[in-house]
PDB file of N, CA, C and O in Angstrom, chain B, residues numbered from 101:
ATOM      1  N   MET B 101     -34.320  59.811 -48.594  1.00  0.00           N
ATOM      2  CA  MET B 101     -33.805  60.424 -47.445  1.00  0.00           C
ATOM      3  C   MET B 101     -35.018  60.915 -46.594  1.00  0.00           C
ATOM      4  O   MET B 101     -35.981  61.550 -47.024  1.00  0.00           O
ATOM      5  N   SER B 102     -34.819  60.542 -45.419  1.00  0.00           N
ATOM      6  CA  SER B 102     -35.985  61.084 -44.560  1.00  0.00           C
ATOM      7  C   SER B 102     -35.376  62.318 -43.590  1.00  0.00           C
ATOM      8  O   SER B 102     -34.177  62.478 -43.358  1.00  0.00           O
ATOM      9  N   ASP B 103     -36.365  63.072 -43.127  1.00  0.00           N
ATOM     10  CA  ASP B 103     -36.131  64.172 -42.261  1.00  0.00           C
ATOM     11  C   ASP B 103     -36.743  64.047 -40.979  1.00  0.00           C
ATOM     12  O   ASP B 103     -37.084  65.034 -40.327  1.00  0.00           O
ATOM     13  N   GLU B 104     -36.900  62.826 -40.577  1.00  0.00           N
ATOM     14  CA  GLU B 104     -37.483  62.572 -39.315  1.00  0.00           C
ATOM     15  C   GLU B 104     -36.500  62.959 -38.188  1.00  0.00           C
ATOM     16  O   GLU B 104     -37.029  63.391 -37.164  1.00  0.00           O
ATOM     17  N   GLY B 105     -35.272  62.880 -38.212  1.00  0.00           N
ATOM     18  CA  GLY B 105     -34.405  63.199 -37.189  1.00  0.00           C
ATOM     19  C   GLY B 105     -33.996  64.731 -37.230  1.00  0.00           C
ATOM     20  O   GLY B 105     -33.519  65.224 -36.207  1.00  0.00           O
ATOM     21  N   VAL B 106     -34.127  65.348 -38.135  1.00  0.00           N
ATOM     22  CA  VAL B 106     -33.797  66.772 -38.111  1.00  0.00           C
ATOM     23  C   VAL B 106     -35.038  67.650 -38.344  1.00  0.00           C
ATOM     24  O   VAL B 106     -34.878  68.867 -38.438  1.00  0.00           O
ATOM     25  N   ALA B 107     -36.028  67.214 -38.424  1.00  0.00           N
ATOM     26  CA  ALA B 107     -37.430  68.159 -38.650  1.00  0.00           C
ATOM     27  C   ALA B 107     -37.629  69.007 -37.334  1.00  0.00           C
ATOM     28  O   ALA B 107     -37.365  68.587 -36.207  1.00  0.00           O
ATOM     29  N   ILE B 108     -38.105  70.198 -37.614  1.00  0.00           N
ATOM     30  CA  ILE B 108     -38.289  71.118 -36.512  1.00  0.00           C
ATOM     31  C   ILE B 108     -39.922  71.023 -36.302  1.00  0.00           C
ATOM     32  O   ILE B 108     -40.717  71.025 -37.241  1.00  0.00           O
ATOM     33  N   LYS B 109     -40.212  70.956 -35.192  1.00  0.00           N
ATOM     34  CA  LYS B 109     -41.751  70.854 -35.038  1.00  0.00           C
ATOM     35  C   LYS B 109     -42.186  72.348 -34.749  1.00  0.00           C
ATOM     36  O   LYS B 109     -41.644  73.045 -33.891  1.00  0.00           O
ATOM     37  N   ARG B 110     -43.110  72.715 -35.472  1.00  0.00           N
ATOM     38  CA  ARG B 110     -43.624  74.141 -35.350  1.00  0.00           C
ATOM     39  C   ARG B 110     -44.605  74.234 -34.317  1.00  0.00           C
ATOM     40  O   ARG B 110     -45.187  73.184 -34.045  1.00  0.00           O
ATOM     41  N   PRO B 111     -44.878  75.141 -33.757  1.00  0.00           N
ATOM     42  CA  PRO B 111     -45.927  75.520 -32.590  1.00  0.00           C
ATOM     43  C   PRO B 111     -47.191  75.426 -33.365  1.00  0.00           C
ATOM     44  O   PRO B 111     -47.338  75.702 -34.556  1.00  0.00           O
ATOM     45  N   GLU B 112     -48.179  74.953 -32.436  1.00  0.00           N
ATOM     46  CA  GLU B 112     -49.512  74.802 -32.886  1.00  0.00           C
ATOM     47  C   GLU B 112     -50.228  76.104 -33.188  1.00  0.00           C
ATOM     48  O   GLU B 112     -50.062  77.072 -32.445  1.00  0.00           O
ATOM     49  N   GLY B 113     -51.003  76.163 -34.228  1.00  0.00           N
ATOM     50  CA  GLY B 113     -51.775  77.437 -34.664  1.00  0.00           C
ATOM     51  C   GLY B 113     -52.929  77.630 -33.840  1.00  0.00           C
ATOM     52  O   GLY B 113     -53.368  76.633 -33.268  1.00  0.00           O
ATOM     53  N   GLY B 114     -53.492  78.716 -33.677  1.00  0.00           N
ATOM     54  CA  GLY B 114     -54.634  79.160 -32.846  1.00  0.00           C
ATOM     55  C   GLY B 114     -54.985  80.363 -33.222  1.00  0.00           C
ATOM     56  O   GLY B 114     -54.464  80.959 -34.165  1.00  0.00           O
ATOM     57  N   ILE B 115     -56.132  80.915 -32.322  1.00  0.00           N
ATOM     58  CA  ILE B 115     -56.581  82.148 -32.263  1.00  0.00           C
ATOM     59  C   ILE B 115     -55.652  83.110 -31.843  1.00  0.00           C
ATOM     60  O   ILE B 115     -55.076  82.960 -30.765  1.00  0.00           O
ATOM     61  N   VAL B 116     -55.411  84.185 -32.637  1.00  0.00           N
ATOM     62  CA  VAL B 116     -54.749  85.287 -32.087  1.00  0.00           C
ATOM     63  C   VAL B 116     -55.526  86.596 -31.882  1.00  0.00           C
ATOM     64  O   VAL B 116     -56.188  87.083 -32.799  1.00  0.00           O
ATOM     65  N   GLU B 117     -55.436  87.152 -30.679  1.00  0.00           N
ATOM     66  CA  GLU B 117     -56.280  88.269 -30.491  1.00  0.00           C
ATOM     67  C   GLU B 117     -55.418  89.566 -30.393  1.00  0.00           C
ATOM     68  O   GLU B 117     -54.480  89.779 -29.625  1.00  0.00           O
ATOM     69  N   HIS B 118     -55.910  90.320 -31.272  1.00  0.00           N
ATOM     70  CA  HIS B 118     -55.320  91.855 -31.544  1.00  0.00           C
ATOM     71  C   HIS B 118     -56.300  92.850 -30.887  1.00  0.00           C
ATOM     72  O   HIS B 118     -57.472  92.976 -31.242  1.00  0.00           O
ATOM     73  N   LEU B 119     -55.779  93.458 -30.017  1.00  0.00           N
ATOM     74  CA  LEU B 119     -56.689  94.572 -29.495  1.00  0.00           C
ATOM     75  C   LEU B 119     -56.078  95.802 -29.955  1.00  0.00           C
ATOM     76  O   LEU B 119     -54.874  95.936 -30.173  1.00  0.00           O
ATOM     77  N   CYS B 120     -57.118  96.846 -30.114  1.00  0.00           N
ATOM     78  CA  CYS B 120     -56.759  98.145 -30.663  1.00  0.00           C
ATOM     79  C   CYS B 120     -55.508  98.744 -29.818  1.00  0.00           C
ATOM     80  O   CYS B 120     -55.464  98.690 -28.589  1.00  0.00           O
ATOM     81  N   GLU B 121     -54.555  99.290 -30.585  1.00  0.00           N
ATOM     82  CA  GLU B 121     -53.340 100.063 -29.753  1.00  0.00           C
ATOM     83  C   GLU B 121     -53.608 101.553 -29.402  1.00  0.00           C
ATOM     84  O   GLU B 121     -52.747 102.236 -28.846  1.00  0.00           O
ATOM     85  N   HIS B 122     -54.821 102.029 -29.742  1.00  0.00           N
ATOM     86  CA  HIS B 122     -55.012 103.335 -29.370  1.00  0.00           C
ATOM     87  C   HIS B 122     -55.140 103.507 -27.837  1.00  0.00           C
ATOM     88  O   HIS B 122     -55.904 102.760 -27.227  1.00  0.00           O
ATOM     89  N   PRO B 123     -54.473 104.397 -27.224  1.00  0.00           N
ATOM     90  CA  PRO B 123     -54.497 104.485 -25.611  1.00  0.00           C
ATOM     91  C   PRO B 123     -56.073 104.457 -25.081  1.00  0.00           C
ATOM     92  O   PRO B 123     -56.912 105.231 -25.540  1.00  0.00           O
ATOM     93  N   GLY B 124     -56.316 103.650 -24.245  1.00  0.00           N
ATOM     94  CA  GLY B 124     -57.542 103.546 -23.499  1.00  0.00           C
ATOM     95  C   GLY B 124     -58.544 102.750 -24.282  1.00  0.00           C
ATOM     96  O   GLY B 124     -59.590 102.476 -23.694  1.00  0.00           O
ATOM     97  N   CYS B 125     -58.373 102.295 -25.646  1.00  0.00           N
ATOM     98  CA  CYS B 125     -59.388 101.334 -26.360  1.00  0.00           C
ATOM     99  C   CYS B 125     -59.288 100.040 -26.131  1.00  0.00           C
ATOM    100  O   CYS B 125     -58.144  99.586 -26.149  1.00  0.00           O
ATOM    101  N   THR B 126     -60.288  99.211 -25.891  1.00  0.00           N
ATOM    102  CA  THR B 126     -60.140  97.748 -25.646  1.00  0.00           C
ATOM    103  C   THR B 126     -60.948  97.100 -26.589  1.00  0.00           C
ATOM    104  O   THR B 126     -61.487  96.039 -26.275  1.00  0.00           O
ATOM    105  N   LYS B 127     -61.125  97.634 -27.804  1.00  0.00           N
ATOM    106  CA  LYS B 127     -61.942  96.996 -28.908  1.00  0.00           C
ATOM    107  C   LYS B 127     -61.074  96.224 -29.819  1.00  0.00           C
ATOM    108  O   LYS B 127     -59.892  96.538 -29.959  1.00  0.00           O
ATOM    109  N   TRP B 128     -61.635  95.172 -30.479  1.00  0.00           N
ATOM    110  CA  TRP B 128     -60.846  94.425 -31.440  1.00  0.00           C
ATOM    111  C   TRP B 128     -60.083  95.219 -32.486  1.00  0.00           C
ATOM    112  O   TRP B 128     -60.587  96.151 -33.113  1.00  0.00           O
ATOM    113  N   GLY B 129     -58.903  94.815 -32.626  1.00  0.00           N
ATOM    114  CA  GLY B 129     -57.910  95.534 -33.614  1.00  0.00           C
ATOM    115  C   GLY B 129     -58.077  94.749 -34.926  1.00  0.00           C
ATOM    116  O   GLY B 129     -57.322  93.793 -35.103  1.00  0.00           O
ATOM    117  N   SER B 130     -58.904  95.030 -35.776  1.00  0.00           N
ATOM    118  CA  SER B 130     -59.089  94.217 -37.027  1.00  0.00           C
ATOM    119  C   SER B 130     -58.404  94.751 -38.221  1.00  0.00           C
ATOM    120  O   SER B 130     -58.358  94.143 -39.291  1.00  0.00           O
ATOM    121  N   PHE B 131     -57.782  96.106 -37.967  1.00  0.00           N
ATOM    122  CA  PHE B 131     -56.946  96.652 -39.006  1.00  0.00           C
ATOM    123  C   PHE B 131     -55.545  96.655 -38.574  1.00  0.00           C
ATOM    124  O   PHE B 131     -55.192  97.399 -37.659  1.00  0.00           O
ATOM    125  N   GLY B 132     -54.619  95.774 -39.244  1.00  0.00           N
ATOM    126  CA  GLY B 132     -53.268  95.633 -38.998  1.00  0.00           C
ATOM    127  C   GLY B 132     -52.297  96.362 -39.965  1.00  0.00           C
ATOM    128  O   GLY B 132     -52.360  96.070 -41.159  1.00  0.00           O
ATOM    129  N   TYR B 133     -51.425  97.267 -39.548  1.00  0.00           N
ATOM    130  CA  TYR B 133     -50.561  97.959 -40.393  1.00  0.00           C
ATOM    131  C   TYR B 133     -49.088  97.804 -40.064  1.00  0.00           C
ATOM    132  O   TYR B 133     -48.704  98.086 -38.929  1.00  0.00           O
ATOM    133  N   ALA B 134     -48.251  97.376 -40.978  1.00  0.00           N
ATOM    134  CA  ALA B 134     -46.805  97.257 -40.782  1.00  0.00           C
ATOM    135  C   ALA B 134     -46.184  97.761 -41.940  1.00  0.00           C
ATOM    136  O   ALA B 134     -46.695  97.727 -43.060  1.00  0.00           O
ATOM    137  N   HIS B 135     -44.909  98.301 -41.625  1.00  0.00           N
ATOM    138  CA  HIS B 135     -43.897  98.809 -42.750  1.00  0.00           C
ATOM    139  C   HIS B 135     -42.721  97.844 -42.930  1.00  0.00           C
ATOM    140  O   HIS B 135     -41.898  97.660 -42.034  1.00  0.00           O
ATOM    141  N   GLY B 136     -42.671  97.218 -44.154  1.00  0.00           N
ATOM    142  CA  GLY B 136     -41.655  96.272 -44.178  1.00  0.00           C
ATOM    143  C   GLY B 136     -41.774  95.069 -43.378  1.00  0.00           C
ATOM    144  O   GLY B 136     -42.882  94.555 -43.226  1.00  0.00           O
ATOM    145  N   ARG B 137     -40.751  94.584 -42.863  1.00  0.00           N
ATOM    146  CA  ARG B 137     -40.960  93.261 -41.965  1.00  0.00           C
ATOM    147  C   ARG B 137     -41.086  93.610 -40.535  1.00  0.00           C
ATOM    148  O   ARG B 137     -40.770  92.817 -39.648  1.00  0.00           O
ATOM    149  N   ALA B 138     -41.587  94.898 -40.293  1.00  0.00           N
ATOM    150  CA  ALA B 138     -41.655  95.263 -38.825  1.00  0.00           C
ATOM    151  C   ALA B 138     -42.934  94.647 -38.292  1.00  0.00           C
ATOM    152  O   ALA B 138     -43.768  94.207 -39.083  1.00  0.00           O
ATOM    153  N   ALA B 139     -43.113  94.600 -37.041  1.00  0.00           N
ATOM    154  CA  ALA B 139     -44.308  93.988 -36.299  1.00  0.00           C
ATOM    155  C   ALA B 139     -45.482  94.876 -36.646  1.00  0.00           C
ATOM    156  O   ALA B 139     -45.358  96.101 -36.635  1.00  0.00           O
ATOM    157  N   PRO B 140     -46.597  94.288 -36.948  1.00  0.00           N
ATOM    158  CA  PRO B 140     -47.940  95.222 -37.264  1.00  0.00           C
ATOM    159  C   PRO B 140     -48.444  95.888 -36.093  1.00  0.00           C
ATOM    160  O   PRO B 140     -48.393  95.284 -35.022  1.00  0.00           O
ATOM    161  N   HIS B 141     -48.874  96.928 -36.141  1.00  0.00           N
ATOM    162  CA  HIS B 141     -49.713  97.707 -35.211  1.00  0.00           C
ATOM    163  C   HIS B 141     -51.266  97.332 -35.574  1.00  0.00           C
ATOM    164  O   HIS B 141     -51.637  97.099 -36.725  1.00  0.00           O
ATOM    165  N   TRP B 142     -51.963  97.312 -34.635  1.00  0.00           N
ATOM    166  CA  TRP B 142     -53.539  97.030 -34.872  1.00  0.00           C
ATOM    167  C   TRP B 142     -54.399  98.127 -34.216  1.00  0.00           C
ATOM    168  O   TRP B 142     -54.144  98.712 -33.163  1.00  0.00           O
ATOM    169  N   TYR B 143     -55.489  98.310 -35.042  1.00  0.00           N
ATOM    170  CA  TYR B 143     -56.393  99.409 -34.648  1.00  0.00           C
ATOM    171  C   TYR B 143     -57.749  98.902 -34.839  1.00  0.00           C
ATOM    172  O   TYR B 143     -57.918  98.032 -35.694  1.00  0.00           O
ATOM    173  N   CYS B 144     -58.791  99.356 -34.118  1.00  0.00           N
ATOM    174  CA  CYS B 144     -60.251  99.105 -34.416  1.00  0.00           C
ATOM    175  C   CYS B 144     -60.800  99.954 -35.520  1.00  0.00           C
ATOM    176  O   CYS B 144     -60.091 100.782 -36.092  1.00  0.00           O
ATOM    177  N   PHE B 145     -61.961  99.771 -35.801  1.00  0.00           N
ATOM    178  CA  PHE B 145     -62.484 100.592 -37.057  1.00  0.00           C
ATOM    179  C   PHE B 145     -62.463 101.985 -36.721  1.00  0.00           C
ATOM    180  O   PHE B 145     -62.066 102.770 -37.581  1.00  0.00           O
ATOM    181  N   GLU B 146     -62.873 102.462 -35.472  1.00  0.00           N
ATOM    182  CA  GLU B 146     -62.893 103.782 -34.933  1.00  0.00           C
ATOM    183  C   GLU B 146     -61.710 104.572 -35.018  1.00  0.00           C
ATOM    184  O   GLU B 146     -61.700 105.782 -35.242  1.00  0.00           O
ATOM    185  N   HIS B 147     -60.651 103.801 -34.821  1.00  0.00           N
ATOM    186  CA  HIS B 147     -59.220 104.355 -34.666  1.00  0.00           C
ATOM    187  C   HIS B 147     -58.306 104.227 -35.820  1.00  0.00           C
ATOM    188  O   HIS B 147     -57.247 104.853 -35.843  1.00  0.00           O
ATOM    189  N   GLN B 148     -58.706 103.366 -36.870  1.00  0.00           N
ATOM    190  CA  GLN B 148     -57.821 103.047 -37.944  1.00  0.00           C
ATOM    191  C   GLN B 148     -57.123 104.246 -38.531  1.00  0.00           C
ATOM    192  O   GLN B 148     -57.639 105.361 -38.604  1.00  0.00           O
ATOM    193  N   ILE B 149     -55.938 103.945 -38.934  1.00  0.00           N
ATOM    194  CA  ILE B 149     -55.041 105.019 -39.502  1.00  0.00           C
ATOM    195  C   ILE B 149     -55.091 105.150 -40.879  1.00  0.00           C
ATOM    196  O   ILE B 149     -55.595 104.197 -41.475  1.00  0.00           O
ATOM    197  N   GLU B 150     -54.681 106.123 -41.562  1.00  0.00           N
ATOM    198  CA  GLU B 150     -54.562 106.241 -42.938  1.00  0.00           C
ATOM    199  C   GLU B 150     -53.418 105.457 -43.465  1.00  0.00           C
ATOM    200  O   GLU B 150     -52.311 105.614 -42.951  1.00  0.00           O
ATOM    201  N   TRP B 151     -53.589 104.624 -44.450  1.00  0.00           N
ATOM    202  CA  TRP B 151     -52.519 103.707 -44.972  1.00  0.00           C
ATOM    203  C   TRP B 151     -52.629 103.548 -46.430  1.00  0.00           C
ATOM    204  O   TRP B 151     -53.747 103.264 -46.860  1.00  0.00           O
ATOM    205  N   PRO B 152     -51.657 103.683 -47.266  1.00  0.00           N
ATOM    206  CA  PRO B 152     -50.233 104.062 -46.650  1.00  0.00           C
ATOM    207  C   PRO B 152     -50.179 105.606 -46.149  1.00  0.00           C
ATOM    208  O   PRO B 152     -51.049 106.407 -46.492  1.00  0.00           O
ATOM    209  N   PRO B 153     -49.209 105.922 -45.404  1.00  0.00           N
ATOM    210  CA  PRO B 153     -49.012 107.231 -44.858  1.00  0.00           C
ATOM    211  C   PRO B 153     -49.016 108.232 -45.819  1.00  0.00           C
ATOM    212  O   PRO B 153     -48.278 108.093 -46.794  1.00  0.00           O
ATOM    213  N   ALA B 154     -49.760 109.278 -45.709  1.00  0.00           N
ATOM    214  CA  ALA B 154     -49.734 110.428 -46.725  1.00  0.00           C
ATOM    215  C   ALA B 154     -48.327 110.999 -46.840  1.00  0.00           C
ATOM    216  O   ALA B 154     -47.594 111.102 -45.856  1.00  0.00           O
ATOM    217  N   LYS B 155     -47.936 111.401 -48.183  1.00  0.00           N
ATOM    218  CA  LYS B 155     -46.568 112.004 -48.181  1.00  0.00           C
ATOM    219  C   LYS B 155     -46.479 113.396 -48.040  1.00  0.00           C
ATOM    220  O   LYS B 155     -47.121 114.163 -48.758  1.00  0.00           O
ATOM    221  N   LYS B 156     -45.779 113.735 -47.226  1.00  0.00           N
ATOM    222  CA  LYS B 156     -45.670 115.270 -46.891  1.00  0.00           C
ATOM    223  C   LYS B 156     -44.886 115.962 -47.915  1.00  0.00           C
ATOM    224  O   LYS B 156     -43.838 115.489 -48.354  1.00  0.00           O
ATOM    225  N   SER B 157     -45.422 117.173 -48.335  1.00  0.00           N
ATOM    226  CA  SER B 157     -44.746 117.842 -49.450  1.00  0.00           C
ATOM    227  C   SER B 157     -43.872 118.983 -48.827  1.00  0.00           C
ATOM    228  O   SER B 157     -43.193 119.708 -49.554  1.00  0.00           O
TER     229      SER B 157
END
Protein backbone atom coordinates (compact mmCIF):
# COMPACT_ATOMS: atom_id res chain seq x y z
CA MET A 1 0.00 0.00 0.00
CA SER A 2 1.47 3.35 -1.02
CA ASP A 3 0.95 6.74 0.58
CA GLU A 4 2.09 8.73 -2.47
CA GLY A 5 -1.38 10.10 -3.15
CA VAL A 6 -2.21 11.10 0.42
CA ALA A 7 1.14 12.04 1.96
CA ILE A 8 1.40 15.57 3.34
CA LYS A 9 4.56 17.46 2.46
CA ARG A 10 6.12 19.07 5.51
CA PRO A 11 7.64 22.54 5.31
CA GLU A 12 11.38 22.76 4.89
CA GLY A 13 13.43 23.04 8.06
CA GLY A 14 15.77 25.92 8.62
CA ILE A 15 17.27 28.30 11.07
CA VAL A 16 14.80 29.80 13.51
CA GLU A 17 15.82 33.03 15.20
CA HIS A 18 14.60 33.68 18.73
CA LEU A 19 15.27 37.14 20.10
CA CYS A 20 15.02 38.00 23.79
CA GLU A 21 11.46 39.00 24.74
CA HIS A 22 12.57 41.44 27.43
CA PRO A 23 11.42 44.96 26.45
CA GLY A 24 14.16 46.82 24.58
CA CYS A 25 16.56 43.86 24.35
CA THR A 26 17.74 42.69 20.91
CA LYS A 27 20.07 39.87 21.99
CA TRP A 28 19.78 36.23 20.98
CA GLY A 29 17.18 34.42 23.10
CA SER A 30 18.91 31.14 23.83
CA PHE A 31 16.78 30.25 26.87
CA GLY A 32 13.26 29.12 25.95
CA TYR A 33 10.59 28.51 28.58
CA ALA A 34 7.13 27.05 28.07
CA HIS A 35 4.43 25.64 30.31
CA GLY A 36 2.66 22.59 28.92
CA ARG A 37 1.96 22.95 25.20
CA ALA A 38 2.05 26.75 25.23
CA ALA A 39 4.35 28.59 22.87
CA PRO A 40 7.78 29.16 24.46
CA HIS A 41 9.04 32.54 25.58
CA TRP A 42 12.69 33.29 24.77
CA TYR A 43 15.22 35.22 26.87
CA CYS A 44 18.92 36.00 26.62
CA PHE A 45 21.45 35.07 29.32
CA GLU A 46 21.13 38.47 30.98
CA HIS A 47 17.32 38.35 31.22
CA GLN A 48 16.70 34.63 31.73
CA ILE A 49 13.96 33.84 34.23
CA GLU A 50 13.86 31.40 37.13
CA TRP A 51 12.46 28.09 35.87
CA PRO A 52 10.48 26.34 37.10
CA PRO A 53 8.73 29.28 38.72
CA ALA A 54 9.17 29.42 42.49
CA LYS A 55 6.12 28.32 44.42
CA LYS A 56 4.60 31.08 46.50
CA SER A 57 3.82 30.13 50.08
